[in-house]
PDB file of N, H, CA, C and O in Angstrom:
ATOM      1  N   MET A   1       2.010  36.496 -36.173  1.00  0.00           N
ATOM      2  CA  MET A   1       1.178  36.288 -35.025  1.00  0.00           C
ATOM      3  C   MET A   1       0.580  37.630 -34.596  1.00  0.00           C
ATOM      4  O   MET A   1       1.286  38.635 -34.519  1.00  0.00           O
ATOM      5  N   LYS A   2      -0.710  37.637 -34.321  1.00  0.00           N
ATOM      6  H   LYS A   2      -1.284  36.821 -34.383  1.00  0.00           H
ATOM      7  CA  LYS A   2      -1.370  38.860 -33.904  1.00  0.00           C
ATOM      8  C   LYS A   2      -1.044  39.169 -32.448  1.00  0.00           C
ATOM      9  O   LYS A   2      -0.548  38.318 -31.709  1.00  0.00           O
ATOM     10  N   LYS A   3      -1.332  40.401 -32.058  1.00  0.00           N
ATOM     11  H   LYS A   3      -1.735  41.091 -32.658  1.00  0.00           H
ATOM     12  CA  LYS A   3      -1.033  40.840 -30.697  1.00  0.00           C
ATOM     13  C   LYS A   3      -1.816  40.032 -29.665  1.00  0.00           C
ATOM     14  O   LYS A   3      -1.262  39.666 -28.628  1.00  0.00           O
ATOM     15  N   THR A   4      -3.094  39.746 -29.927  1.00  0.00           N
ATOM     16  H   THR A   4      -3.544  40.043 -30.769  1.00  0.00           H
ATOM     17  CA  THR A   4      -3.885  38.969 -28.970  1.00  0.00           C
ATOM     18  C   THR A   4      -3.358  37.549 -28.844  1.00  0.00           C
ATOM     19  O   THR A   4      -3.383  36.976 -27.755  1.00  0.00           O
ATOM     20  N   GLN A   5      -2.882  36.977 -29.938  1.00  0.00           N
ATOM     21  H   GLN A   5      -2.861  37.444 -30.823  1.00  0.00           H
ATOM     22  CA  GLN A   5      -2.323  35.632 -29.892  1.00  0.00           C
ATOM     23  C   GLN A   5      -1.044  35.604 -29.060  1.00  0.00           C
ATOM     24  O   GLN A   5      -0.802  34.647 -28.324  1.00  0.00           O
ATOM     25  N   LYS A   6      -0.232  36.638 -29.173  1.00  0.00           N
ATOM     26  H   LYS A   6      -0.428  37.415 -29.770  1.00  0.00           H
ATOM     27  CA  LYS A   6       0.999  36.717 -28.382  1.00  0.00           C
ATOM     28  C   LYS A   6       0.676  36.842 -26.896  1.00  0.00           C
ATOM     29  O   LYS A   6       1.314  36.198 -26.063  1.00  0.00           O
ATOM     30  N   ILE A   7      -0.313  37.668 -26.566  1.00  0.00           N
ATOM     31  H   ILE A   7      -0.831  38.191 -27.242  1.00  0.00           H
ATOM     32  CA  ILE A   7      -0.713  37.840 -25.168  1.00  0.00           C
ATOM     33  C   ILE A   7      -1.242  36.532 -24.597  1.00  0.00           C
ATOM     34  O   ILE A   7      -0.903  36.159 -23.474  1.00  0.00           O
ATOM     35  N   CYS A   8      -2.061  35.844 -25.359  1.00  0.00           N
ATOM     36  H   CYS A   8      -2.336  36.148 -26.272  1.00  0.00           H
ATOM     37  CA  CYS A   8      -2.605  34.559 -24.901  1.00  0.00           C
ATOM     38  C   CYS A   8      -1.508  33.516 -24.722  1.00  0.00           C
ATOM     39  O   CYS A   8      -1.553  32.724 -23.781  1.00  0.00           O
ATOM     40  N   LEU A   9      -0.539  33.511 -25.604  1.00  0.00           N
ATOM     41  H   LEU A   9      -0.502  34.154 -26.369  1.00  0.00           H
ATOM     42  CA  LEU A   9       0.572  32.573 -25.484  1.00  0.00           C
ATOM     43  C   LEU A   9       1.400  32.874 -24.227  1.00  0.00           C
ATOM     44  O   LEU A   9       1.841  31.951 -23.542  1.00  0.00           O
ATOM     45  N   ILE A  10       1.608  34.141 -23.928  1.00  0.00           N
ATOM     46  H   ILE A  10       1.249  34.890 -24.485  1.00  0.00           H
ATOM     47  CA  ILE A  10       2.350  34.530 -22.723  1.00  0.00           C
ATOM     48  C   ILE A  10       1.585  34.111 -21.470  1.00  0.00           C
ATOM     49  O   ILE A  10       2.184  33.583 -20.533  1.00  0.00           O
ATOM     50  N   ILE A  11       0.274  34.339 -21.440  1.00  0.00           N
ATOM     51  H   ILE A  11      -0.213  34.768 -22.201  1.00  0.00           H
ATOM     52  CA  ILE A  11      -0.543  33.940 -20.284  1.00  0.00           C
ATOM     53  C   ILE A  11      -0.486  32.432 -20.093  1.00  0.00           C
ATOM     54  O   ILE A  11      -0.353  31.955 -18.966  1.00  0.00           O
ATOM     55  N   THR A  12      -0.585  31.684 -21.174  1.00  0.00           N
ATOM     56  H   THR A  12      -0.693  32.072 -22.090  1.00  0.00           H
ATOM     57  CA  THR A  12      -0.527  30.232 -21.088  1.00  0.00           C
ATOM     58  C   THR A  12       0.827  29.762 -20.562  1.00  0.00           C
ATOM     59  O   THR A  12       0.884  28.868 -19.717  1.00  0.00           O
ATOM     60  N   ILE A  13       1.897  30.344 -21.044  1.00  0.00           N
ATOM     61  H   ILE A  13       1.851  31.070 -21.731  1.00  0.00           H
ATOM     62  CA  ILE A  13       3.237  29.962 -20.589  1.00  0.00           C
ATOM     63  C   ILE A  13       3.421  30.298 -19.112  1.00  0.00           C
ATOM     64  O   ILE A  13       3.989  29.498 -18.368  1.00  0.00           O
ATOM     65  N   LEU A  14       2.955  31.460 -18.676  1.00  0.00           N
ATOM     66  H   LEU A  14       2.494  32.109 -19.280  1.00  0.00           H
ATOM     67  CA  LEU A  14       3.086  31.836 -17.266  1.00  0.00           C
ATOM     68  C   LEU A  14       2.344  30.865 -16.351  1.00  0.00           C
ATOM     69  O   LEU A  14       2.873  30.473 -15.311  1.00  0.00           O
ATOM     70  N   PHE A  15       1.145  30.479 -16.720  1.00  0.00           N
ATOM     71  H   PHE A  15       0.715  30.797 -17.565  1.00  0.00           H
ATOM     72  CA  PHE A  15       0.402  29.553 -15.868  1.00  0.00           C
ATOM     73  C   PHE A  15       0.963  28.145 -15.927  1.00  0.00           C
ATOM     74  O   PHE A  15       0.850  27.393 -14.959  1.00  0.00           O
ATOM     75  N   CYS A  16       1.562  27.780 -17.041  1.00  0.00           N
ATOM     76  H   CYS A  16       1.653  28.390 -17.827  1.00  0.00           H
ATOM     77  CA  CYS A  16       2.255  26.479 -17.106  1.00  0.00           C
ATOM     78  C   CYS A  16       3.483  26.478 -16.207  1.00  0.00           C
ATOM     79  O   CYS A  16       3.738  25.496 -15.510  1.00  0.00           O
ATOM     80  N   LEU A  17       4.236  27.556 -16.214  1.00  0.00           N
ATOM     81  H   LEU A  17       4.028  28.354 -16.779  1.00  0.00           H
ATOM     82  CA  LEU A  17       5.386  27.668 -15.320  1.00  0.00           C
ATOM     83  C   LEU A  17       4.957  27.667 -13.853  1.00  0.00           C
ATOM     84  O   LEU A  17       5.617  27.062 -13.009  1.00  0.00           O
ATOM     85  N   ASN A  18       3.852  28.345 -13.556  1.00  0.00           N
ATOM     86  H   ASN A  18       3.316  28.837 -14.242  1.00  0.00           H
ATOM     87  CA  ASN A  18       3.319  28.339 -12.198  1.00  0.00           C
ATOM     88  C   ASN A  18       2.951  26.920 -11.772  1.00  0.00           C
ATOM     89  O   ASN A  18       3.244  26.507 -10.650  1.00  0.00           O
ATOM     90  N   TYR A  19       2.315  26.183 -12.663  1.00  0.00           N
ATOM     91  H   TYR A  19       2.078  26.518 -13.574  1.00  0.00           H
ATOM     92  CA  TYR A  19       1.940  24.802 -12.348  1.00  0.00           C
ATOM     93  C   TYR A  19       3.181  23.932 -12.129  1.00  0.00           C
ATOM     94  O   TYR A  19       3.216  23.116 -11.208  1.00  0.00           O
ATOM     95  N   ALA A  20       4.186  24.108 -12.969  1.00  0.00           N
ATOM     96  H   ALA A  20       4.158  24.771 -13.717  1.00  0.00           H
ATOM     97  CA  ALA A  20       5.416  23.325 -12.825  1.00  0.00           C
ATOM     98  C   ALA A  20       6.116  23.649 -11.507  1.00  0.00           C
ATOM     99  O   ALA A  20       6.579  22.740 -10.819  1.00  0.00           O
ATOM    100  N   LEU A  21       6.198  24.917 -11.151  1.00  0.00           N
ATOM    101  H   LEU A  21       5.821  25.656 -11.710  1.00  0.00           H
ATOM    102  CA  LEU A  21       6.831  25.297  -9.886  1.00  0.00           C
ATOM    103  C   LEU A  21       6.062  24.747  -8.691  1.00  0.00           C
ATOM    104  O   LEU A  21       6.662  24.284  -7.721  1.00  0.00           O
ATOM    105  N   SER A  22       4.742  24.798  -8.758  1.00  0.00           N
ATOM    106  H   SER A  22       4.254  25.175  -9.545  1.00  0.00           H
ATOM    107  CA  SER A  22       3.961  24.306  -7.626  1.00  0.00           C
ATOM    108  C   SER A  22       4.057  22.787  -7.489  1.00  0.00           C
ATOM    109  O   SER A  22       4.055  22.279  -6.368  1.00  0.00           O
ATOM    110  N   MET A  23       4.141  22.055  -8.591  1.00  0.00           N
ATOM    111  H   MET A  23       4.143  22.468  -9.502  1.00  0.00           H
ATOM    112  CA  MET A  23       4.230  20.600  -8.512  1.00  0.00           C
ATOM    113  C   MET A  23       5.646  20.112  -8.192  1.00  0.00           C
ATOM    114  O   MET A  23       5.819  19.182  -7.403  1.00  0.00           O
ATOM    115  N   LEU A  24       6.639  20.725  -8.790  1.00  0.00           N
ATOM    116  H   LEU A  24       6.499  21.481  -9.431  1.00  0.00           H
ATOM    117  CA  LEU A  24       8.014  20.250  -8.610  1.00  0.00           C
ATOM    118  C   LEU A  24       8.657  20.746  -7.315  1.00  0.00           C
ATOM    119  O   LEU A  24       9.353  19.991  -6.637  1.00  0.00           O
ATOM    120  N   LEU A  25       8.425  22.003  -6.976  1.00  0.00           N
ATOM    121  H   LEU A  25       7.859  22.616  -7.527  1.00  0.00           H
ATOM    122  CA  LEU A  25       9.123  22.603  -5.850  1.00  0.00           C
ATOM    123  C   LEU A  25       8.235  22.913  -4.652  1.00  0.00           C
ATOM    124  O   LEU A  25       8.728  23.347  -3.611  1.00  0.00           O
ATOM    125  N   GLY A  26       6.928  22.693  -4.790  1.00  0.00           N
ATOM    126  H   GLY A  26       6.527  22.340  -5.636  1.00  0.00           H
ATOM    127  CA  GLY A  26       6.013  23.007  -3.698  1.00  0.00           C
ATOM    128  C   GLY A  26       5.820  24.503  -3.499  1.00  0.00           C
ATOM    129  O   GLY A  26       5.488  24.944  -2.399  1.00  0.00           O
ATOM    130  N   PHE A  27       6.020  25.269  -4.528  1.00  0.00           N
ATOM    131  H   PHE A  27       6.290  24.910  -5.422  1.00  0.00           H
ATOM    132  CA  PHE A  27       5.891  26.727  -4.490  1.00  0.00           C
ATOM    133  C   PHE A  27       4.451  27.079  -4.878  1.00  0.00           C
ATOM    134  O   PHE A  27       4.121  27.115  -6.063  1.00  0.00           O
ATOM    135  N   HIS A  28       3.586  27.341  -3.875  1.00  0.00           N
ATOM    136  H   HIS A  28       3.854  27.312  -2.912  1.00  0.00           H
ATOM    137  CA  HIS A  28       2.144  27.497  -4.116  1.00  0.00           C
ATOM    138  C   HIS A  28       1.659  28.935  -3.916  1.00  0.00           C
ATOM    139  O   HIS A  28       0.506  29.137  -3.535  1.00  0.00           O
ATOM    140  N   TYR A  29       2.488  29.917  -4.158  1.00  0.00           N
ATOM    141  H   TYR A  29       3.424  29.754  -4.468  1.00  0.00           H
ATOM    142  CA  TYR A  29       2.097  31.301  -3.907  1.00  0.00           C
ATOM    143  C   TYR A  29       0.905  31.735  -4.761  1.00  0.00           C
ATOM    144  O   TYR A  29      -0.096  32.208  -4.223  1.00  0.00           O
ATOM    145  N   LEU A  30       0.998  31.581  -6.068  1.00  0.00           N
ATOM    146  H   LEU A  30       1.812  31.197  -6.505  1.00  0.00           H
ATOM    147  CA  LEU A  30      -0.066  32.032  -6.963  1.00  0.00           C
ATOM    148  C   LEU A  30      -1.323  31.185  -6.790  1.00  0.00           C
ATOM    149  O   LEU A  30      -2.438  31.697  -6.895  1.00  0.00           O
ATOM    150  N   THR A  31      -1.149  29.906  -6.528  1.00  0.00           N
ATOM    151  H   THR A  31      -0.244  29.490  -6.442  1.00  0.00           H
ATOM    152  CA  THR A  31      -2.296  29.014  -6.321  1.00  0.00           C
ATOM    153  C   THR A  31      -3.086  29.438  -5.093  1.00  0.00           C
ATOM    154  O   THR A  31      -4.315  29.470  -5.137  1.00  0.00           O
ATOM    155  N   GLN A  32      -2.415  29.761  -4.014  1.00  0.00           N
ATOM    156  H   GLN A  32      -1.416  29.736  -3.979  1.00  0.00           H
ATOM    157  CA  GLN A  32      -3.093  30.199  -2.797  1.00  0.00           C
ATOM    158  C   GLN A  32      -3.803  31.526  -3.014  1.00  0.00           C
ATOM    159  O   GLN A  32      -4.904  31.734  -2.505  1.00  0.00           O
ATOM    160  N   LEU A  33      -3.190  32.411  -3.755  1.00  0.00           N
ATOM    161  H   LEU A  33      -2.295  32.242  -4.169  1.00  0.00           H
ATOM    162  CA  LEU A  33      -3.792  33.710  -4.033  1.00  0.00           C
ATOM    163  C   LEU A  33      -5.071  33.555  -4.853  1.00  0.00           C
ATOM    164  O   LEU A  33      -6.073  34.215  -4.578  1.00  0.00           O
ATOM    165  N   ILE A  34      -5.034  32.697  -5.845  1.00  0.00           N
ATOM    166  H   ILE A  34      -4.219  32.162  -6.068  1.00  0.00           H
ATOM    167  CA  ILE A  34      -6.189  32.518  -6.731  1.00  0.00           C
ATOM    168  C   ILE A  34      -7.323  31.793  -6.019  1.00  0.00           C
ATOM    169  O   ILE A  34      -8.480  32.191  -6.154  1.00  0.00           O
ATOM    170  N   THR A  35      -7.022  30.738  -5.264  1.00  0.00           N
ATOM    171  H   THR A  35      -6.082  30.414  -5.154  1.00  0.00           H
ATOM    172  CA  THR A  35      -8.078  29.937  -4.644  1.00  0.00           C
ATOM    173  C   THR A  35      -8.673  30.585  -3.404  1.00  0.00           C
ATOM    174  O   THR A  35      -9.695  30.114  -2.904  1.00  0.00           O
ATOM    175  N   SER A  36      -8.068  31.650  -2.892  1.00  0.00           N
ATOM    176  H   SER A  36      -7.238  32.033  -3.297  1.00  0.00           H
ATOM    177  CA  SER A  36      -8.635  32.316  -1.719  1.00  0.00           C
ATOM    178  C   SER A  36      -9.862  33.151  -2.079  1.00  0.00           C
ATOM    179  O   SER A  36     -10.665  33.469  -1.201  1.00  0.00           O
ATOM    180  N   ILE A  37     -10.020  33.507  -3.335  1.00  0.00           N
ATOM    181  H   ILE A  37      -9.368  33.248  -4.048  1.00  0.00           H
ATOM    182  CA  ILE A  37     -11.168  34.297  -3.797  1.00  0.00           C
ATOM    183  C   ILE A  37     -11.914  33.456  -4.843  1.00  0.00           C
ATOM    184  O   ILE A  37     -11.413  33.271  -5.953  1.00  0.00           O
ATOM    185  N   PRO A  38     -13.115  32.943  -4.498  1.00  0.00           N
ATOM    186  CA  PRO A  38     -13.805  32.005  -5.405  1.00  0.00           C
ATOM    187  C   PRO A  38     -14.112  32.559  -6.794  1.00  0.00           C
ATOM    188  O   PRO A  38     -13.943  31.843  -7.780  1.00  0.00           O
ATOM    189  N   TRP A  39     -14.554  33.803  -6.901  1.00  0.00           N
ATOM    190  H   TRP A  39     -14.691  34.385  -6.099  1.00  0.00           H
ATOM    191  CA  TRP A  39     -14.893  34.335  -8.223  1.00  0.00           C
ATOM    192  C   TRP A  39     -13.642  34.542  -9.067  1.00  0.00           C
ATOM    193  O   TRP A  39     -13.688  34.422 -10.291  1.00  0.00           O
ATOM    194  N   LEU A  40     -12.522  34.854  -8.411  1.00  0.00           N
ATOM    195  H   LEU A  40     -12.485  34.951  -7.417  1.00  0.00           H
ATOM    196  CA  LEU A  40     -11.271  35.026  -9.141  1.00  0.00           C
ATOM    197  C   LEU A  40     -10.789  33.690  -9.704  1.00  0.00           C
ATOM    198  O   LEU A  40     -10.233  33.630 -10.801  1.00  0.00           O
ATOM    199  N   GLU A  41     -11.008  32.626  -8.943  1.00  0.00           N
ATOM    200  H   GLU A  41     -11.460  32.675  -8.052  1.00  0.00           H
ATOM    201  CA  GLU A  41     -10.630  31.289  -9.408  1.00  0.00           C
ATOM    202  C   GLU A  41     -11.387  30.916 -10.680  1.00  0.00           C
ATOM    203  O   GLU A  41     -10.806  30.379 -11.624  1.00  0.00           O
ATOM    204  N   LYS A  42     -12.684  31.205 -10.696  1.00  0.00           N
ATOM    205  H   LYS A  42     -13.156  31.641  -9.930  1.00  0.00           H
ATOM    206  CA  LYS A  42     -13.501  30.907 -11.883  1.00  0.00           C
ATOM    207  C   LYS A  42     -13.114  31.797 -13.064  1.00  0.00           C
ATOM    208  O   LYS A  42     -13.078  31.337 -14.205  1.00  0.00           O
ATOM    209  N   LEU A  43     -12.830  33.052 -12.794  1.00  0.00           N
ATOM    210  H   LEU A  43     -12.859  33.426 -11.867  1.00  0.00           H
ATOM    211  CA  LEU A  43     -12.420  33.978 -13.852  1.00  0.00           C
ATOM    212  C   LEU A  43     -11.091  33.563 -14.471  1.00  0.00           C
ATOM    213  O   LEU A  43     -10.943  33.589 -15.692  1.00  0.00           O
ATOM    214  N   ILE A  44     -10.128  33.181 -13.646  1.00  0.00           N
ATOM    215  H   ILE A  44     -10.247  33.160 -12.654  1.00  0.00           H
ATOM    216  CA  ILE A  44      -8.823  32.749 -14.144  1.00  0.00           C
ATOM    217  C   ILE A  44      -8.971  31.471 -14.968  1.00  0.00           C
ATOM    218  O   ILE A  44      -8.333  31.327 -16.011  1.00  0.00           O
ATOM    219  N   ALA A  45      -9.813  30.541 -14.503  1.00  0.00           N
ATOM    220  H   ALA A  45     -10.332  30.658 -13.655  1.00  0.00           H
ATOM    221  CA  ALA A  45     -10.033  29.306 -15.264  1.00  0.00           C
ATOM    222  C   ALA A  45     -10.639  29.617 -16.633  1.00  0.00           C
ATOM    223  O   ALA A  45     -10.262  29.003 -17.631  1.00  0.00           O
ATOM    224  N   PHE A  46     -11.565  30.558 -16.685  1.00  0.00           N
ATOM    225  H   PHE A  46     -11.871  31.058 -15.874  1.00  0.00           H
ATOM    226  CA  PHE A  46     -12.175  30.947 -17.956  1.00  0.00           C
ATOM    227  C   PHE A  46     -11.152  31.602 -18.884  1.00  0.00           C
ATOM    228  O   PHE A  46     -11.107  31.300 -20.077  1.00  0.00           O
ATOM    229  N   VAL A  47     -10.336  32.494 -18.334  1.00  0.00           N
ATOM    230  H   VAL A  47     -10.373  32.739 -17.365  1.00  0.00           H
ATOM    231  CA  VAL A  47      -9.320  33.185 -19.137  1.00  0.00           C
ATOM    232  C   VAL A  47      -8.303  32.191 -19.695  1.00  0.00           C
ATOM    233  O   VAL A  47      -7.914  32.286 -20.859  1.00  0.00           O
ATOM    234  N   ILE A  48      -7.874  31.241 -18.869  1.00  0.00           N
ATOM    235  H   ILE A  48      -8.190  31.164 -17.923  1.00  0.00           H
ATOM    236  CA  ILE A  48      -6.914  30.236 -19.336  1.00  0.00           C
ATOM    237  C   ILE A  48      -7.541  29.368 -20.424  1.00  0.00           C
ATOM    238  O   ILE A  48      -6.868  29.012 -21.391  1.00  0.00           O
ATOM    239  N   GLY A  49      -8.819  29.026 -20.280  1.00  0.00           N
ATOM    240  H   GLY A  49      -9.366  29.315 -19.494  1.00  0.00           H
ATOM    241  CA  GLY A  49      -9.507  28.251 -21.312  1.00  0.00           C
ATOM    242  C   GLY A  49      -9.593  28.992 -22.633  1.00  0.00           C
ATOM    243  O   GLY A  49      -9.351  28.410 -23.690  1.00  0.00           O
ATOM    244  N   VAL A  50      -9.933  30.260 -22.581  1.00  0.00           N
ATOM    245  H   VAL A  50     -10.130  30.732 -21.722  1.00  0.00           H
ATOM    246  CA  VAL A  50     -10.003  31.070 -23.803  1.00  0.00           C
ATOM    247  C   VAL A  50      -8.618  31.194 -24.435  1.00  0.00           C
ATOM    248  O   VAL A  50      -8.471  31.085 -25.652  1.00  0.00           O
ATOM    249  N   CYS A  51      -7.610  31.422 -23.606  1.00  0.00           N
ATOM    250  H   CYS A  51      -7.728  31.512 -22.617  1.00  0.00           H
ATOM    251  CA  CYS A  51      -6.238  31.533 -24.125  1.00  0.00           C
ATOM    252  C   CYS A  51      -5.784  30.227 -24.769  1.00  0.00           C
ATOM    253  O   CYS A  51      -5.127  30.241 -25.810  1.00  0.00           O
ATOM    254  N   ALA A  52      -6.132  29.108 -24.157  1.00  0.00           N
ATOM    255  H   ALA A  52      -6.666  29.096 -23.312  1.00  0.00           H
ATOM    256  CA  ALA A  52      -5.753  27.817 -24.732  1.00  0.00           C
ATOM    257  C   ALA A  52      -6.432  27.613 -26.088  1.00  0.00           C
ATOM    258  O   ALA A  52      -5.812  27.099 -27.019  1.00  0.00           O
ATOM    259  N   PHE A  53      -7.696  28.011 -26.203  1.00  0.00           N
ATOM    260  H   PHE A  53      -8.200  28.428 -25.447  1.00  0.00           H
ATOM    261  CA  PHE A  53      -8.403  27.891 -27.474  1.00  0.00           C
ATOM    262  C   PHE A  53      -7.749  28.759 -28.543  1.00  0.00           C
ATOM    263  O   PHE A  53      -7.585  28.323 -29.682  1.00  0.00           O
ATOM    264  N   ILE A  54      -7.379  29.969 -28.187  1.00  0.00           N
ATOM    265  H   ILE A  54      -7.512  30.324 -27.262  1.00  0.00           H
ATOM    266  CA  ILE A  54      -6.707  30.862 -29.141  1.00  0.00           C
ATOM    267  C   ILE A  54      -5.337  30.312 -29.511  1.00  0.00           C
ATOM    268  O   ILE A  54      -4.915  30.417 -30.663  1.00  0.00           O
ATOM    269  N   ASP A  55      -4.633  29.722 -28.533  1.00  0.00           N
ATOM    270  H   ASP A  55      -4.976  29.637 -27.597  1.00  0.00           H
ATOM    271  CA  ASP A  55      -3.334  29.106 -28.831  1.00  0.00           C
ATOM    272  C   ASP A  55      -3.475  27.957 -29.821  1.00  0.00           C
ATOM    273  O   ASP A  55      -2.641  27.799 -30.713  1.00  0.00           O
ATOM    274  N   ILE A  56      -4.517  27.162 -29.671  1.00  0.00           N
ATOM    275  H   ILE A  56      -5.195  27.290 -28.946  1.00  0.00           H
ATOM    276  CA  ILE A  56      -4.755  26.062 -30.615  1.00  0.00           C
ATOM    277  C   ILE A  56      -4.989  26.616 -32.017  1.00  0.00           C
ATOM    278  O   ILE A  56      -4.476  26.076 -32.997  1.00  0.00           O
ATOM    279  N   LEU A  57      -5.762  27.689 -32.109  1.00  0.00           N
ATOM    280  H   LEU A  57      -6.179  28.128 -31.313  1.00  0.00           H
ATOM    281  CA  LEU A  57      -6.017  28.306 -33.412  1.00  0.00           C
ATOM    282  C   LEU A  57      -4.759  28.932 -34.004  1.00  0.00           C
ATOM    283  O   LEU A  57      -4.632  29.034 -35.225  1.00  0.00           O
ATOM    284  N   THR A  58      -3.834  29.349 -33.154  1.00  0.00           N
ATOM    285  H   THR A  58      -3.936  29.267 -32.163  1.00  0.00           H
ATOM    286  CA  THR A  58      -2.597  29.966 -33.625  1.00  0.00           C
ATOM    287  C   THR A  58      -1.742  28.979 -34.401  1.00  0.00           C
ATOM    288  O   THR A  58      -1.123  29.343 -35.400  1.00  0.00           O
ATOM    289  N   PHE A  59      -1.705  27.742 -33.951  1.00  0.00           N
ATOM    290  H   PHE A  59      -2.208  27.446 -33.139  1.00  0.00           H
ATOM    291  CA  PHE A  59      -0.795  26.760 -34.536  1.00  0.00           C
ATOM    292  C   PHE A  59      -1.449  25.850 -35.577  1.00  0.00           C
ATOM    293  O   PHE A  59      -0.886  24.816 -35.936  1.00  0.00           O
ATOM    294  N   ARG A  60      -2.610  26.223 -36.052  1.00  0.00           N
ATOM    295  H   ARG A  60      -3.067  27.063 -35.760  1.00  0.00           H
ATOM    296  CA  ARG A  60      -3.216  25.436 -37.135  1.00  0.00           C
ATOM    297  C   ARG A  60      -2.523  25.765 -38.449  1.00  0.00           C
ATOM    298  O   ARG A  60      -1.969  26.854 -38.601  1.00  0.00           O
ATOM    299  N   PRO A  61      -2.548  24.848 -39.388  1.00  0.00           N
ATOM    300  CA  PRO A  61      -1.894  25.112 -40.679  1.00  0.00           C
ATOM    301  C   PRO A  61      -2.619  26.221 -41.455  1.00  0.00           C
ATOM    302  O   PRO A  61      -3.848  26.285 -41.471  1.00  0.00           O
ATOM    303  N   GLU A  62      -1.857  27.061 -42.075  1.00  0.00           N
ATOM    304  H   GLU A  62      -0.858  27.009 -42.062  1.00  0.00           H
ATOM    305  CA  GLU A  62      -2.419  28.132 -42.904  1.00  0.00           C
ATOM    306  C   GLU A  62      -2.795  27.574 -44.272  1.00  0.00           C
ATOM    307  O   GLU A  62      -2.125  26.690 -44.806  1.00  0.00           O
ATOM    308  N   GLU A  63      -3.862  28.100 -44.819  1.00  0.00           N
ATOM    309  H   GLU A  63      -4.406  28.818 -44.386  1.00  0.00           H
ATOM    310  CA  GLU A  63      -4.303  27.625 -46.139  1.00  0.00           C
ATOM    311  C   GLU A  63      -3.892  28.593 -47.219  1.00  0.00           C
ATOM    312  O   GLU A  63      -4.175  28.363 -48.395  1.00  0.00           O
TER     313      GLU A  63
END
């Protein structure tokens, strides 16, 4: 796994854990921080989308 793929996987896991904590326990710290600044919300959504795309490419079968 390349270094960028590892970083993207870590970012994806962190945001998944954040989502799980906010839904299960009502812990909305990171969500409130991100949604208070509109451009940051869009930037984070873009970064998560790019990371998810790279994660999908990471787990494809090798030829």
